[in-house]
C-alpha positions in Angstrom: 115.6 73.0 237.0 115.0 73.8 240.6 116.6 70.7 242.2 120.2 70.3 243.4 122.5 69.3 240.6 123.6 65.7 240.5 125.2 63.4 240.9 123.5 62.3 244.1 124.6 59.4 246.2 122.5 57.1 248.5 124.5 57.1 251.7 123.7 54.8 254.7 124.1 56.3 258.2 122.9 54.6 261.3 120.5 52.3 259.5 119.0 55.2 257.4 119.7 56.3 253.9 120.2 59.9 252.9 120.6 61.4 249.5 123.8 63.5 249.3 126.0 65.1 246.8 128.9 63.1 248.1 129.4 59.4 248.6 130.4 59.7 252.2 128.2 60.7 255.2 128.3 64.4 255.8 125.7 66.2 257.9 125.9 69.2 255.5 125.3 67.4 252.2 121.8 66.0 252.7 119.8 67.2 249.7 116.5 66.3 251.5 117.2 68.4 254.6 115.4 71.8 254.3 117.8 73.4 256.7 120.8 72.4 254.7 119.6 72.6 251.1 117.4 75.3 249.8 116.1 73.0 247.1 115.0 70.2 249.5 111.4 70.4 248.5 112.2 70.1 244.8 114.7 67.3 245.5 112.1 65.4 247.4 109.6 65.7 244.5 112.3 64.5 242.1 113.2 61.5 244.3 109.5 60.6 244.8 109.0 60.6 241.0 112.0 58.5 240.3 110.2 55.2 240.0 107.8 56.7 237.4 110.7 58.4 235.6 112.6 55.1 235.4 109.5 53.3 234.2 108.9 55.9 231.5 112.5 55.6 230.3 112.1 51.8 230.1 108.9 52.3 228.1 110.5 54.7 225.7 113.3 52.2 225.0 110.6 49.5 224.5 108.8 51.8 222.1 112.0 52.5 220.3 112.2 48.7 219.6 108.6 48.7 218.5 107.3 46.7 221.5 104.9 49.4 222.5 103.1 52.4 220.9 105.4 55.4 221.2 102.6 57.9 222.1 101.7 55.9 225.2 105.3 56.0 226.3 105.6 59.7 225.7 102.4 60.4 227.7 103.8 58.3 230.6 107.1 60.3 230.4 105.2 63.6 230.5 103.2 62.6 233.6 106.4 61.5 235.4 108.2 64.7 234.5 105.2 66.8 235.7 105.2 64.9 239.0 109.0 65.5 239.4 108.9 69.2 238.6 105.7 70.6 240.1 
């Protein structure tokens, strides 16, 4: 994986939220700041794909309980992973 390892924290600072590797504000820990984290572009792609990744996981759990066809859930997961990693 090319992103910064987790866990990440959503930290509010001055009315804005930042993704950091610590739970407290630090101007050196922002995983989306290209000047401070060499993986910022990959981190941003992963963060942008997080709604689809969550939806795909929920679909997989639904498919496990036979509420949906498994193949549809797998395809949705593959699309979300591609978005997060390219």
